[in-house]
VMD Tcl script that draws the C-alpha trace (Angstrom):
set ca {
  {116.82 189.13 -67.70}
  {115.54 191.92 -69.93}
  {114.10 191.04 -73.37}
  {116.45 190.25 -76.22}
  {117.76 192.96 -78.40}
  {119.75 190.81 -80.57}
  {119.41 187.14 -81.40}
  {121.02 184.63 -84.01}
  {119.32 181.41 -84.44}
  {121.56 178.51 -85.98}
  {123.22 180.85 -88.49}
  {125.46 179.42 -91.16}
  {127.85 181.16 -93.36}
  {130.19 179.80 -96.02}
  {132.56 181.35 -98.52}
  {134.17 180.17 -101.79}
  {137.86 180.55 -101.62}
  {140.31 179.20 -104.24}
  {137.79 176.75 -105.51}
  {136.97 175.37 -102.16}
  {134.04 176.16 -99.94}
  {134.93 177.45 -96.47}
  {132.33 176.98 -93.84}
  {132.84 179.76 -91.30}
  {129.75 179.35 -89.18}
  {127.97 176.19 -88.62}
  {124.80 176.79 -86.69}
  {125.94 179.63 -84.25}
  {123.30 180.64 -81.92}
  {123.27 183.70 -79.53}
  {120.94 185.84 -77.56}
  {121.99 189.18 -75.97}
  {119.59 190.91 -73.65}
  {119.07 194.66 -73.10}
  {121.58 195.97 -70.80}
  {123.95 192.94 -71.09}
  {127.51 193.13 -72.34}
  {128.85 189.95 -74.07}
  {132.37 189.30 -75.08}
  {133.13 187.42 -78.28}
  {136.49 185.42 -78.31}
  {138.06 182.98 -80.69}
  {141.29 182.87 -82.63}
  {142.06 184.87 -85.61}
  {140.01 183.45 -88.62}
  {137.36 181.75 -86.53}
  {134.66 183.98 -87.69}
  {134.13 186.69 -85.26}
  {134.05 189.53 -87.77}
  {131.54 187.37 -90.00}
  {129.30 186.78 -86.92}
  {129.33 190.66 -86.33}
  {128.46 191.39 -89.92}
  {125.61 189.04 -89.71}
  {124.50 190.63 -86.41}
  {124.81 194.05 -87.91}
  {122.75 193.04 -90.95}
  {125.72 193.75 -93.32}
  {125.60 190.25 -94.50}
  {122.78 187.60 -94.69}
  {123.36 184.19 -93.40}
  {123.09 181.24 -95.80}
  {120.84 179.40 -93.32}
  {119.31 180.44 -89.89}
  {117.86 183.87 -88.83}
  {118.86 187.17 -87.15}
  {116.37 189.00 -85.07}
  {116.85 192.61 -84.07}
  {114.57 193.85 -81.43}
  {112.36 191.02 -81.98}
  {112.01 191.43 -85.67}
  {113.12 188.73 -87.98}
  {115.55 190.07 -90.71}
  {115.31 186.92 -92.95}
  {113.02 188.35 -95.51}
  {113.31 192.15 -95.24}
  {114.09 194.42 -98.12}
  {117.47 196.35 -98.15}
  {115.48 199.59 -97.27}
  {114.08 197.96 -94.25}
  {117.38 196.61 -93.33}
  {119.07 200.08 -93.54}
  {116.29 201.46 -91.43}
  {116.96 198.83 -88.76}
  {120.77 199.61 -88.88}
  {120.07 203.25 -88.45}
  {117.61 202.94 -85.60}
  {118.83 200.01 -83.46}
  {122.52 199.22 -84.17}
  {125.86 201.17 -83.55}
  {129.17 199.99 -84.62}
  {132.75 200.27 -83.53}
  {135.69 198.81 -85.40}
  {139.38 198.30 -84.69}
  {140.13 201.18 -87.03}
  {138.02 204.35 -86.31}
  {137.02 205.14 -89.97}
  {136.30 208.74 -89.05}
  {135.72 211.33 -91.94}
  {139.07 213.02 -92.10}
  {137.92 216.30 -93.54}
  {135.34 216.79 -90.58}
  {135.80 217.78 -86.96}
  {135.11 215.30 -84.02}
  {131.64 216.91 -83.40}
  {130.83 216.84 -87.15}
  {131.74 213.08 -87.20}
  {129.20 212.54 -84.71}
  {126.60 214.93 -86.21}
  {126.67 213.22 -89.63}
  {125.02 209.93 -88.73}
  {122.22 211.55 -86.86}
  {121.36 213.96 -89.72}
  {121.38 210.79 -92.14}
  {118.61 209.39 -89.79}
  {116.72 212.54 -89.99}
  {117.84 214.60 -87.01}
  {118.11 218.33 -87.36}
  {121.54 219.67 -87.40}
  {121.27 221.81 -84.38}
  {119.70 219.08 -82.32}
  {122.37 216.63 -83.53}
  {125.25 218.91 -82.55}
  {123.92 219.23 -78.89}
  {123.92 215.55 -78.70}
  {127.22 215.14 -80.36}
  {128.87 217.52 -77.68}
  {127.16 215.66 -74.84}
  {128.33 212.26 -76.08}
  {132.00 213.86 -76.40}
  {131.78 215.38 -73.13}
  {130.87 212.04 -71.55}
  {133.72 210.34 -73.23}
  {136.29 212.99 -71.83}
  {137.16 214.84 -74.95}
  {134.78 217.77 -75.08}
  {137.91 220.02 -75.39}
  {138.43 218.39 -78.70}
  {135.21 219.28 -80.50}
  {136.72 221.01 -83.39}
  {139.71 219.03 -83.98}
  {139.86 216.92 -87.19}
  {140.79 213.15 -86.77}
  {144.40 213.90 -88.00}
  {144.91 216.07 -84.86}
  {143.57 213.58 -82.42}
  {145.58 210.69 -80.68}
  {144.57 207.25 -81.52}
  {142.46 206.98 -78.34}
  {140.73 210.26 -78.92}
  {139.95 208.91 -82.40}
  {138.43 205.79 -81.06}
  {136.42 207.92 -78.45}
  {134.95 209.77 -81.10}
  {134.13 206.41 -82.98}
  {132.23 205.37 -79.81}
  {130.36 208.57 -79.72}
  {129.53 208.21 -83.33}
  {128.13 204.68 -82.66}
  {125.85 205.93 -79.89}
  {124.65 209.02 -81.91}
  {121.33 207.56 -82.86}
  {120.60 205.93 -79.47}
  {120.95 202.35 -80.65}
  {119.82 199.38 -78.73}
  {122.50 197.19 -79.76}
  {126.40 198.04 -79.98}
  {128.66 195.85 -82.01}
  {132.18 196.42 -81.45}
  {135.00 194.58 -83.59}
  {138.45 194.65 -81.65}
  {137.56 198.24 -80.61}
  {141.02 198.57 -78.92}
  {143.05 196.31 -81.05}
  {145.06 199.31 -82.44}
  {145.89 201.00 -79.30}
  {148.72 200.58 -76.48}
  {147.63 198.59 -73.38}
  {147.06 201.92 -71.27}
  {145.15 203.66 -73.81}
  {143.22 200.60 -74.63}
  {142.11 200.27 -70.97}
  {140.82 203.91 -70.90}
  {138.97 203.53 -74.14}
  {137.48 200.23 -72.99}
  {136.53 201.85 -69.62}
  {134.70 204.41 -71.63}
  {132.88 201.96 -73.97}
  {131.72 199.89 -70.76}
  {130.57 203.02 -68.82}
  {128.49 204.32 -71.69}
  {127.06 200.85 -72.68}
  {125.83 200.42 -69.05}
  {124.43 204.04 -68.78}
  {122.46 203.75 -72.04}
  {121.27 200.00 -71.23}
  {122.71 198.79 -74.48}
  {123.09 195.09 -75.51}
  {126.69 194.98 -76.50}
  {128.61 192.33 -78.39}
  {132.39 193.00 -78.21}
  {134.83 190.92 -80.03}
  {138.26 191.09 -78.53}
  {141.64 189.02 -78.28}
  {142.39 190.56 -74.93}
  {141.34 188.23 -72.17}
  {141.79 190.78 -69.50}
  {139.16 192.88 -71.30}
  {136.82 190.00 -71.71}
  {136.87 189.15 -68.11}
  {135.18 192.51 -67.50}
  {132.03 191.62 -69.52}
  {128.91 190.24 -68.25}
  {129.63 186.76 -69.91}
  {131.80 185.54 -72.66}
  {131.12 183.35 -75.68}
  {133.69 181.52 -77.76}
  {133.55 180.63 -81.58}
  {134.56 177.03 -81.73}
  {134.61 175.51 -85.04}
  {131.80 177.82 -86.21}
  {129.62 177.12 -83.14}
  {129.29 179.46 -80.17}
  {129.92 178.08 -76.89}
  {130.30 179.55 -73.39}
  {133.67 181.08 -73.01}
}
mol new
graphics top color blue
foreach p $ca { graphics top sphere $p radius 0.5 }
foreach p [lrange $ca 0 end-1] q [lrange $ca 1 end] { graphics top cylinder $p $q radius 0.2 }
display resetview
């Protein structure tokens, strides 16, 4: 197996809710190798989104460590965490979160420019990604003129814009009808494999989960083989 692109070592996460302490993660551990696609399953409220937030360096665990490309993130500054997110991590959510005033290609250009890529170079890569996702003819359409499936394909292109080593996806087809969801998931798997990504994909869909390399389940705050 290739080296680990993402590791979570005995992470804990608690929240205060209504005067009570809610322990969501209780020592969850996971390693995702480069080129490996891992499904993350569990009932609603089990902590899948929290786990993805920790993996994506959007939250810090109360205990335990997160490693991205072998680097411990426990004591890093916010600036370094931002650098790691830009360089190594790509995110796809259930809702696409595209910028409504920008075209499809512009939505994929923006994160590249934030990372320091020149606009012309970013546009070339954006068009190549949209072509590979089968929506090249929709370059100049704004999100409001795209179907749900097309919007999510743009969101996948945006997630891959900066050539991350880790893709984190939270119910990426949850808002789509079954036929559209299957097509979008096909595209996500294809690009993940072509780019050799380590992918962690949360889903409620058992049929989609079966298509991943392996599945882990959140069970009372701990990850177990699915």
